[in-house]
PAROVO-979289 format. One record per atom (N, C-alpha, C): z negated, x negated, y negated. Coordinates in steps of 0.1 Angstrom, whole numbers. Layout:
// residues N
Z;X;Y
...
***
This chain:
// residues 423
582;70;-409
571;65;-401
569;50;-405
556;46;-407
553;33;-411
556;23;-400
563;12;-403
565;1;-393
559;-11;-398
551;-19;-390
545;-31;-394
556;-41;-398
554;-49;-409
564;-58;-413
561;-72;-408
571;-80;-407
570;-94;-403
562;-102;-413
559;-115;-410
552;-123;-419
559;-125;-432
572;-125;-433
579;-127;-446
583;-114;-452
579;-103;-446
582;-90;-451
596;-86;-449
603;-93;-440
618;-91;-438
621;-81;-427
612;-74;-422
615;-65;-411
603;-62;-403
604;-52;-394
593;-48;-386
590;-59;-376
577;-60;-371
573;-69;-361
580;-65;-348
584;-75;-340
590;-71;-327
581;-63;-318
586;-54;-311
578;-46;-301
577;-55;-288
564;-59;-285
562;-68;-274
561;-60;-261
562;-48;-261
561;-40;-249
547;-34;-246
547;-24;-239
534;-17;-236
525;-26;-228
530;-34;-219
521;-43;-211
514;-53;-220
522;-59;-229
516;-69;-238
506;-63;-247
509;-51;-252
500;-44;-261
487;-41;-254
488;-36;-241
477;-33;-233
468;-45;-230
475;-57;-228
468;-69;-225
460;-73;-238
467;-72;-249
460;-75;-262
447;-67;-264
449;-54;-260
438;-45;-262
426;-48;-253
430;-52;-240
420;-56;-231
413;-69;-235
420;-79;-240
414;-91;-245
405;-88;-257
409;-79;-266
400;-75;-277
388;-68;-272
389;-59;-262
377;-52;-257
368;-62;-249
375;-71;-242
367;-81;-234
359;-90;-244
365;-94;-255
358;-102;-265
346;-94;-271
349;-81;-274
338;-73;-279
327;-71;-269
331;-69;-257
321;-67;-246
313;-80;-244
320;-92;-245
313;-104;-243
303;-107;-254
307;-103;-266
298;-105;-277
286;-96;-275
288;-83;-270
277;-74;-268
268;-79;-257
274;-83;-246
266;-88;-235
259;-101;-239
265;-110;-246
258;-122;-251
246;-118;-260
249;-109;-268
238;-104;-277
227;-98;-269
230;-90;-259
220;-84;-251
212;-94;-242
220;-104;-237
213;-115;-230
203;-122;-238
207;-125;-251
198;-132;-260
186;-123;-263
188;-110;-265
177;-101;-267
168;-100;-255
174;-99;-243
167;-98;-231
158;-111;-229
164;-122;-231
157;-135;-230
145;-135;-240
148;-131;-252
137;-131;-262
126;-121;-258
130;-109;-253
120;-100;-249
112;-105;-237
119;-111;-227
111;-117;-216
101;-127;-220
106;-135;-230
97;-146;-236
85;-139;-242
87;-129;-250
76;-122;-256
67;-115;-246
73;-109;-235
65;-103;-225
56;-113;-218
62;-125;-215
54;-135;-208
43;-140;-216
46;-142;-229
35;-147;-238
24;-136;-239
27;-124;-240
17;-113;-241
9;-113;-228
16;-114;-216
9;-114;-203
0;-126;-202
5;-138;-206
-4;-149;-205
-17;-147;-213
-16;-141;-225
-27;-139;-233
-37;-129;-226
-31;-118;-220
-38;-108;-213
-46;-114;-201
-39;-122;-193
-45;-129;-182
-57;-137;-186
-55;-145;-196
-65;-154;-201
-78;-147;-206
-75;-136;-214
-87;-129;-219
-94;-120;-209
-86;-114;-200
-92;-105;-190
-99;-113;-179
-94;-125;-176
-101;-133;-165
-111;-143;-172
-114;-141;-184
-124;-149;-191
-121;-164;-191
-108;-167;-191
-103;-181;-191
-105;-188;-178
-108;-181;-167
-110;-188;-154
-97;-192;-148
-86;-185;-151
-73;-189;-146
-63;-190;-157
-52;-197;-155
-41;-198;-164
-30;-188;-162
-23;-184;-172
-14;-173;-170
-1;-176;-163
5;-188;-165
17;-191;-158
17;-191;-143
7;-197;-137
6;-197;-122
5;-182;-117
-2;-174;-124
-3;-160;-120
11;-153;-121
18;-155;-132
31;-149;-134
41;-153;-124
40;-166;-119
50;-171;-110
48;-165;-95
37;-158;-93
35;-153;-79
45;-142;-76
48;-139;-63
57;-129;-59
71;-131;-64
75;-143;-66
89;-146;-71
90;-146;-86
79;-142;-93
79;-143;-107
80;-129;-114
72;-126;-124
73;-114;-132
71;-118;-146
75;-109;-155
74;-111;-169
62;-104;-176
60;-92;-172
50;-84;-179
40;-77;-169
27;-78;-173
16;-73;-165
8;-64;-174
1;-55;-168
-9;-47;-175
-22;-47;-166
-33;-43;-171
-45;-42;-163
-43;-30;-153
-47;-32;-141
-45;-22;-131
-56;-12;-131
-52;1;-129
-62;12;-127
-70;15;-140
-79;6;-144
-88;9;-155
-89;-3;-164
-92;-1;-176
-94;-11;-186
-107;-20;-183
-115;-14;-174
-128;-22;-171
-125;-33;-161
-113;-35;-157
-109;-45;-147
-108;-59;-154
-119;-63;-161
-119;-75;-168
-132;-82;-165
-132;-96;-166
-144;-104;-163
-152;-106;-176
-164;-102;-177
-172;-104;-189
-185;-110;-187
-189;-114;-174
-201;-121;-171
-214;-113;-174
-212;-100;-177
-224;-92;-178
-231;-91;-165
-224;-89;-154
-230;-90;-141
-219;-95;-131
-224;-101;-120
-215;-106;-110
-219;-99;-97
-209;-96;-88
-195;-99;-89
-187;-92;-99
-176;-98;-103
-167;-92;-114
-153;-95;-110
-143;-88;-116
-129;-91;-113
-120;-87;-124
-108;-94;-124
-97;-90;-132
-85;-86;-123
-78;-76;-126
-69;-70;-117
-56;-65;-125
-44;-69;-120
-32;-67;-128
-21;-60;-120
-13;-53;-127
-2;-45;-121
11;-49;-129
22;-50;-122
35;-53;-129
40;-41;-137
46;-44;-148
52;-34;-157
67;-36;-156
75;-26;-152
89;-27;-150
96;-19;-161
107;-25;-167
115;-18;-177
106;-14;-189
95;-20;-192
87;-17;-203
78;-5;-202
80;3;-192
72;15;-192
68;20;-178
76;16;-168
73;20;-154
63;10;-148
54;15;-140
44;7;-134
48;3;-120
49;-10;-117
53;-15;-104
42;-17;-95
43;-27;-86
33;-30;-76
21;-37;-82
10;-36;-75
-2;-44;-78
3;-59;-77
-1;-67;-86
4;-81;-86
-6;-91;-82
-18;-91;-88
-27;-101;-86
-41;-96;-90
-51;-101;-83
-65;-99;-86
-74;-111;-84
-84;-113;-92
-93;-124;-91
-107;-118;-90
-115;-121;-80
-129;-117;-79
-138;-129;-79
-148;-129;-88
-157;-140;-88
-172;-135;-86
-180;-144;-80
-194;-140;-77
-202;-152;-74
-215;-150;-73
-224;-161;-69
-230;-156;-55
-235;-166;-47
-240;-163;-34
-254;-170;-33
-264;-163;-26
-262;-150;-19
-266;-138;-27
-268;-140;-40
-272;-129;-49
-261;-118;-49
-265;-106;-53
-255;-95;-54
-253;-88;-41
-244;-78;-42
-242;-70;-29
-234;-79;-19
-235;-75;-6
-229;-83;4
-214;-85;2
-209;-97;5
-195;-99;4
-186;-96;16
-193;-96;28
-186;-92;40
-192;-79;45
-184;-68;43
-189;-55;46
-183;-50;60
-192;-47;69
-188;-44;83
-185;-29;84
-174;-26;91
-169;-13;93
-176;-6;105
-181;6;103
-187;13;114
-179;24;120
-167;25;114
-158;36;119
-148;31;130
-146;18;132
-138;14;143
-123;16;140
-118;13;128
-104;15;125
-96;4;133
-85;9;140
-78;-1;149
-70;-11;141
-70;-24;145
-63;-34;138
-49;-36;143
-42;-24;145
-28;-25;150
-19;-16;141
-6;-19;142
4;-12;134
5;3;139
10;11;130
13;25;135
23;25;146
22;35;155
31;35;166
46;34;163
50;39;151
64;39;147
68;25;143
58;16;140
61;2;137
60;-8;148
56;-3;160
53;-11;172
66;-13;180
71;-25;182
83;-27;190
81;-22;204
91;-15;209
91;-10;223
79;-1;225
72;4;215
61;13;216
49;6;221
48;-7;221
37;-14;226
27;-16;215
17;-8;213
9;-8;201
-2;-19;201
-4;-26;212
-14;-36;212
-8;-50;214
5;-51;213
12;-64;215
9;-73;203
6;-68;191
3;-77;180
-5;-69;170
-13;-76;162
-21;-70;152
-14;-70;138
-18;-61;130
-13;-62;116
-24;-65;106
-35;-70;111
-46;-74;102
-48;-89;103
-45;-97;93
-45;-111;94
-60;-116;95
-62;-125;105
-75;-131;106
-77;-142;96
-90;-144;93
-93;-155;83
-94;-168;89
-88;-178;83
-88;-192;87
-94;-201;77
-100;-212;81
-106;-221;71
-95;-229;64
-97;-232;51
-88;-240;44
-88;-254;49
-99;-259;53
-101;-272;59
-109;-272;71
-107;-281;80
-114;-281;93
-129;-282;91
-133;-289;80
-147;-291;77
-154;-280;69
-145;-269;67
-150;-257;60
-156;-261;46
-152;-272;40
-157;-276;27
-151;-269;15
-142;-260;17
-135;-255;6
-135;-239;6
-133;-233;17
-132;-219;18
-123;-214;29
-118;-202;28
-109;-197;39
-98;-189;33
-89;-184;41
-78;-176;36
-74;-166;47
-68;-155;42
-62;-144;51
-47;-144;48
-41;-132;51
-27;-130;50
-22;-131;35
-30;-126;26
-26;-126;12
-37;-128;2
-47;-136;6
-57;-139;-3
-63;-153;1
-69;-160;-8
-76;-173;-6
-89;-172;-13
-100;-176;-6
-113;-177;-11
-118;-191;-11
-123;-195;-23
-128;-209;-25
-143;-207;-28
-151;-214;-20
-166;-214;-22
-171;-228;-25
-179;-230;-35
-185;-243;-37
-200;-242;-39
-207;-251;-33
-222;-251;-34
-226;-257;-47
-238;-253;-52
-244;-259;-64
-254;-269;-60
-255;-280;-67
-264;-291;-64
-278;-286;-64
-281;-277;-73
-295;-271;-73
-293;-256;-76
-302;-247;-71
-300;-233;-73
-300;-229;-88
-292;-219;-91
-291;-215;-105
-304;-208;-109
-309;-211;-121
-322;-207;-125
-325;-192;-125
-315;-184;-130
-318;-170;-132
-317;-162;-119
-307;-165;-110
-305;-157;-98
-309;-165;-85
-311;-178;-86
-314;-185;-74
-302;-187;-65
-290;-184;-71
-278;-186;-63
-276;-200;-59
-270;-203;-48
-268;-216;-43
-253;-220;-42
-244;-210;-45
-230;-213;-44
-223;-203;-53
-211;-207;-58
-202;-197;-65
-189;-196;-57
-183;-184;-58
-171;-181;-50
-160;-174;-59
-148;-178;-57
-136;-172;-63
-126;-168;-53
-122;-155;-53
-111;-150;-44
-99;-146;-52
-88;-152;-49
-75;-148;-55
-67;-140;-45
-61;-129;-50
-54;-120;-41
-41;-116;-47
-31;-115;-38
-17;-111;-42
-14;-97;-37
-6;-90;-44
-2;-76;-40
8;-75;-29
15;-86;-27
26;-85;-17
21;-86;-3
22;-76;6
17;-77;20
25;-87;28
37;-91;23
44;-102;30
43;-115;23
31;-119;19
29;-131;12
34;-143;20
39;-153;14
45;-165;20
35;-176;20
38;-187;27
30;-199;26
29;-204;12
40;-204;5
41;-208;-9
31;-200;-18
31;-187;-16
22;-178;-23
8;-182;-20
4;-184;-8
-10;-187;-4
-14;-201;-10
-5;-210;-10
-9;-223;-16
-11;-221;-31
-3;-213;-38
-5;-210;-52
-18;-203;-54
-21;-194;-45
-34;-187;-46
-46;-196;-45
-44;-206;-35
-54;-216;-33
-57;-224;-46
-46;-228;-53
-48;-236;-65
-55;-228;-76
-51;-215;-77
-57;-206;-87
-71;-204;-84
-75;-201;-71
-89;-199;-67
-97;-211;-69
-92;-223;-66
-100;-235;-68
-102;-238;-83
-92;-236;-91
-94;-237;-106
-105;-227;-111
-104;-215;-106
-114;-205;-110
-128;-208;-106
-129;-213;-94
-143;-217;-89
-149;-228;-97
-141;-238;-100
-146;-249;-108
-150;-245;-122
-141;-236;-128
-145;-232;-142
-157;-222;-142
-158;-214;-131
-169;-205;-130
-182;-213;-128
-181;-224;-120
-193;-232;-118
-197;-239;-131
-188;-244;-139
-191;-250;-152
-197;-240;-161
-191;-228;-161
-196;-217;-170
-211;-213;-167
-214;-213;-154
-228;-209;-150
-238;-221;-149
-233;-233;-151
-242;-244;-150
-245;-249;-136
-235;-246;-127
-236;-250;-113
-229;-264;-112
-237;-274;-109
-231;-288;-107
-226;-289;-93
-213;-292;-92
-206;-291;-79
-194;-301;-79
-189;-303;-67
-177;-311;-65
-169;-304;-55
-156;-302;-57
-147;-295;-48
-136;-305;-43
-134;-306;-30
-123;-314;-25
-109;-307;-29
-99;-315;-28
-86;-309;-30
-81;-300;-19
-71;-292;-22
-65;-284;-11
-58;-293;-1
-58;-289;12
-51;-297;22
-36;-298;18
-30;-309;23
-15;-310;20
-6;-302;28
-11;-296;39
-3;-288;48
-2;-274;42
8;-267;47
10;-253;43
-1;-244;49
-3;-233;42
-14;-224;46
-7;-213;55
-4;-216;67
2;-206;76
-8;-195;80
-3;-183;80
-11;-172;84
-14;-173;99
-25;-167;103
-28;-166;118
-17;-159;125
-14;-163;137
-4;-156;145
-9;-142;148
1;-133;151
-3;-119;153
-1;-114;167
5;-122;175
8;-118;189
-4;-121;198
-8;-110;205
-19;-112;215
-14;-117;228
-21;-127;234
-16;-132;247
-25;-128;259
-22;-133;271
-30;-130;283
-44;-135;281
-53;-126;284
-68;-129;282
-72;-139;292
-65;-140;304
-69;-150;314
-66;-164;310
-56;-166;301
-53;-180;297
-65;-187;291
-65;-200;292
-77;-207;287
-77;-207;272
-88;-204;266
-89;-203;252
-101;-212;247
-102;-224;252
-114;-232;249
-114;-235;234
-103;-236;227
-102;-240;213
-101;-229;203
-104;-217;208
-104;-206;199
-116;-196;201
-118;-186;193
-130;-178;193
-130;-168;205
-120;-168;213
-120;-160;225
-123;-168;238
-127;-181;236
-130;-189;247
-141;-183;256
-151;-177;250
-162;-171;258
-156;-160;267
-146;-153;263
-140;-142;271
-132;-147;283
-124;-157;280
-116;-162;292
-125;-169;302
-136;-175;297
-146;-181;306
-153;-170;315
-156;-159;308
-162;-148;315
-153;-142;326
-140;-141;323
-130;-136;333
-129;-145;345
-132;-158;344
-131;-167;355
-143;-165;365
-153;-158;361
-165;-156;369
-168;-142;373
-159;-133;368
-162;-119;371
-149;-111;373
-150;-99;379
-138;-91;381
-135;-84;367
-123;-84;363
-119;-78;350
-122;-63;350
-119;-56;361
-122;-42;361
-115;-35;350
-123;-28;341
-117;-21;331
-118;-28;317
-119;-41;318
-120;-49;305
-106;-52;300
-105;-56;287
-92;-59;281
-84;-70;288
-71;-70;288
-62;-80;294
-55;-88;283
-57;-85;270
-50;-93;260
-61;-99;250
-57;-110;244
-67;-117;235
-60;-125;224
-66;-126;213
-61;-134;202
-74;-139;194
-75;-152;192
-87;-157;185
-84;-167;175
-92;-168;165
-91;-179;155
-96;-192;161
-91;-203;155
-95;-217;160
-109;-219;158
-115;-227;167
-129;-232;165
-129;-247;165
-141;-253;165
-142;-267;165
-146;-274;152
-143;-267;141
-148;-272;128
-161;-265;124
-163;-264;111
-175;-258;106
-171;-245;98
-161;-238;103
-157;-226;96
-168;-216;95
-168;-208;84
-178;-198;82
-176;-184;88
-164;-182;94
-160;-170;101
-152;-173;114
-155;-166;125
-147;-167;137
-144;-153;142
-132;-151;147
-128;-137;151
-121;-138;165
-124;-129;173
-117;-127;186
-114;-112;188
-101;-110;189
-96;-96;191
-91;-95;206
-96;-84;212
-93;-81;226
-87;-67;227
-77;-65;236
-71;-52;236
-66;-50;250
-63;-37;253
-58;-33;266
-43;-29;264
-34;-35;272
-20;-32;272
-17;-19;277
-6;-13;274
-2;1;279
-2;1;295
3;-10;301
4;-11;315
-10;-11;322
-19;-19;315
-33;-21;320
-40;-8;318
-38;-1;307
-44;12;305
-40;22;316
-28;22;320
-23;31;331
-31;27;344
-32;14;347
-39;10;359
-54;15;359
-61;12;347
-75;16;346
-76;32;347
-67;39;341
-68;53;341
-66;59;355
-57;53;363
-55;57;376
-67;55;385
-75;44;382
-87;42;390
-99;50;385
-99;53;372
-110;60;366
-123;56;371
-127;43;367
-140;39;371
-151;47;365
-163;45;369
-174;53;365
-175;55;350
-178;67;345
-179;69;331
-174;84;328
-176;87;316
-172;101;311
-158;101;306
-149;106;314
-135;106;311
-129;119;304
-138;127;300
-134;139;293
-127;135;280
-117;142;276
-110;140;264
-103;126;263
-102;119;274
-95;106;274
-81;109;280
-71;108;272
-57;111;276
-49;98;276
-43;95;287
-35;83;289
-24;81;278
-17;92;276
-6;91;266
-11;86;253
-22;92;248
-28;88;235
-32;73;235
-38;69;246
-43;55;247
-31;45;246
-20;49;252
-8;40;253
0;41;240
-1;51;232
8;52;220
1;52;207
-11;58;205
-17;59;192
-32;56;191
-39;56;202
-53;54;201
-57;43;212
-52;31;210
-54;20;220
-69;16;222
-71;10;233
-85;5;236
-85;-9;231
-96;-13;224
-97;-26;218
-111;-29;215
-114;-42;213
-127;-48;209
-124;-59;199
-133;-61;190
-132;-73;181
-146;-79;178
-147;-92;181
-160;-99;177
-158;-107;165
-168;-107;156
-167;-116;144
-181;-123;142
-180;-135;139
-192;-143;136
-192;-148;121
-203;-147;115
-204;-152;101
-215;-162;100
-212;-174;94
-222;-185;93
-223;-189;78
-233;-197;75
-235;-203;62
-235;-193;51
-227;-195;40
-227;-186;29
-222;-172;33
-213;-171;43
-208;-158;47
-219;-151;56
-227;-159;64
-237;-153;71
-249;-148;63
-250;-153;51
-261;-149;42
-256;-137;33
-244;-133;35
-238;-122;26
-230;-112;35
-237;-105;44
-232;-95;53
-239;-82;51
-231;-71;50
-237;-58;49
-230;-48;58
-236;-37;60
-231;-26;68
-226;-15;59
-214;-10;61
-209;0;52
-217;13;54
-224;17;42
-233;28;43
-229;38;31
-216;39;28
-212;48;18
-210;40;5
-218;43;-5
-216;37;-19
-219;23;-19
-231;19;-14
-236;5;-14
-238;1;1
-234;-11;5
-236;-15;18
-251;-20;20
-256;-18;32
-269;-22;36
-269;-37;40
-276;-46;34
-276;-60;38
-281;-62;52
-275;-71;59
-280;-75;72
-288;-88;70
-301;-89;74
-309;-101;72
-313;-106;86
-317;-119;86
-322;-125;98
-333;-117;105
-332;-115;118
-341;-106;125
-337;-92;127
-326;-88;120
-320;-75;122
-311;-75;135
-309;-63;141
-300;-61;152
-299;-46;154
-288;-42;159
-287;-27;162
-273;-23;165
-271;-10;164
-258;-3;167
-257;8;156
-245;8;150
-242;18;140
-227;22;142
-225;34;147
-212;39;149
-204;30;159
-193;25;155
-185;16;164
-190;2;163
-200;-1;156
-205;-15;154
-218;-18;161
-218;-30;168
-230;-36;173
-232;-50;167
-244;-53;163
-246;-66;156
-259;-72;160
-260;-85;159
-271;-94;162
-272;-104;151
-284;-111;150
-286;-121;140
-292;-134;146
-292;-145;139
-298;-157;143
-299;-167;131
-305;-178;133
-305;-189;123
-297;-201;129
-286;-205;122
-278;-215;127
-277;-227;117
-281;-239;121
-281;-250;112
-289;-247;99
-300;-239;101
-309;-236;90
-304;-225;81
-293;-219;84
-287;-208;76
-286;-195;84
-286;-183;77
-284;-171;85
-271;-170;91
-270;-163;103
-257;-160;110
-258;-146;115
-246;-140;115
-245;-126;120
-234;-125;130
-236;-118;141
-226;-117;152
-223;-102;154
-211;-98;154
-207;-84;155
-197;-81;166
-197;-69;171
-187;-64;180
-183;-50;175
-171;-48;171
-166;-35;168
-156;-31;178
-157;-18;182
-149;-13;194
-143;1;191
-132;3;197
-127;17;198
-138;25;205
-142;36;198
-154;43;203
-152;50;216
-140;55;218
-138;62;231
-138;52;243
-132;40;240
-132;29;250
-146;24;253
-154;21;242
-167;16;244
-177;26;250
-176;39;245
-185;49;249
-182;55;263
-169;57;266
-166;65;278
-160;56;290
-155;44;286
-148;37;297
-156;24;300
-160;16;290
-167;4;293
-181;6;299
-188;15;292
-202;17;297
-211;4;295
-218;0;305
-227;-11;305
-219;-24;303
-206;-25;307
-199;-37;305
-197;-41;291
-197;-31;282
-197;-34;268
-209;-42;263
-221;-39;268
-233;-46;266
-232;-60;272
-226;-61;284
-224;-74;290
-215;-83;282
-204;-78;276
-195;-85;268
-202;-90;255
-210;-82;249
-216;-86;236
-226;-97;239
-234;-96;249
-244;-107;252
-237;-120;256
-226;-119;263
-218;-132;266
-213;-138;254
-207;-130;245
-202;-135;232
-213;-142;224
-224;-135;222
-235;-140;213
-240;-153;220
-242;-153;233
-247;-165;240
-238;-177;237
-225;-175;238
-215;-186;236
-216;-191;221
-215;-182;212
-214;-185;198
-227;-193;193
-239;-188;197
-251;-194;193
-253;-208;200
-248;-209;212
-249;-223;219
-240;-233;211
-228;-229;208
-219;-238;201
-224;-242;188
-231;-233;181
-235;-236;167
-250;-240;166
-256;-242;177
-270;-247;177
-279;-237;170
-278;-225;174
-286;-214;167
-300;-212;174
-309;-207;166
-322;-203;172
-326;-190;166
-337;-184;172
-342;-171;168
-332;-160;169
-325;-159;180
-315;-149;182
-322;-135;184
-317;-125;177
-322;-112;178
-311;-103;182
-312;-97;194
-302;-87;200
-307;-73;199
-297;-63;199
-301;-49;199
-310;-46;211
-319;-37;210
-327;-32;221
-320;-23;230
***
């Protein structure tokens, strides 16, 4: 049997024992593993660098140079690799506006992850309406399984839009998107457009204040570059220094005073009339500035629904089941006002293409009631969307009373003329 010799050839090497031999083997394996891991780390870093470089190029070319790649890649905690979402047509080419670029994360080189980012650009008021009104009355509340204590109207899961600045000189934002609108000094020659708009959107439904501020910077950059590309002479103020906090989601008591938000008209109404079968909860966006949108959400709590159901005031109560109202089909109303650039770009969902709403229009379509006016020389649209069972079978004429009170308050606050109400 071969025995390893000592360094002078004078005899076999001493046996250091199984433990020492095993330790030596482990050290050798650890060294090899370290080399392998180090090599893999270097390769992974190199590959990530390559992915980011390719993604930056894709973002730049697909968004027509309106945004830079690095701020987009840093969204949602940061990603390395993106691809165009859905279809290769999701690129901005200026053949027609509105247009968009839309991206999806690539995971492990081949699996497709979440939608990551989208940019939409357009001119106003040319093109299809930017604010499309829903006629189906989809409830703005979480599914019953996601409602704490089964209280389905305690909070909304649809973020209301808030102005970026109190003077509405920049745009607005929602839960996971920021819109920047900038007026042109003179109308654009080909379209007659008077403003350009850029909307930056993130795929994460739990977007943070940091994400929204990043989206605001991206949208502002895109709006300025779009204006320069189209020959729109403009000036945009900087983003506010404060964080862009999302609108609160909890509905409060409707009787509480709401002078400084868009539900002020409703709390004032309740101080002069019996609530009867009207909503007992409210949540409104702030007012007082020159925002281009205002929203007031009203809803009936499960306890109030039981009280109303026990009284069964006049109306058609067939097919109205209390358990459904308290758990999955709540009673609710929502008013929305659109002014300025937003008031000039409102449409009603009519299938493939929305039907524009113009000054002098008014009417009812499904769950939607709408009116128009001229406010500060610009078009304005006032809407009420309601749960159809509640509006049609429970409220009755009080629904019309609510709509008129809301429009009267909004038009008075904004100095509107030429109000047109549904017949």
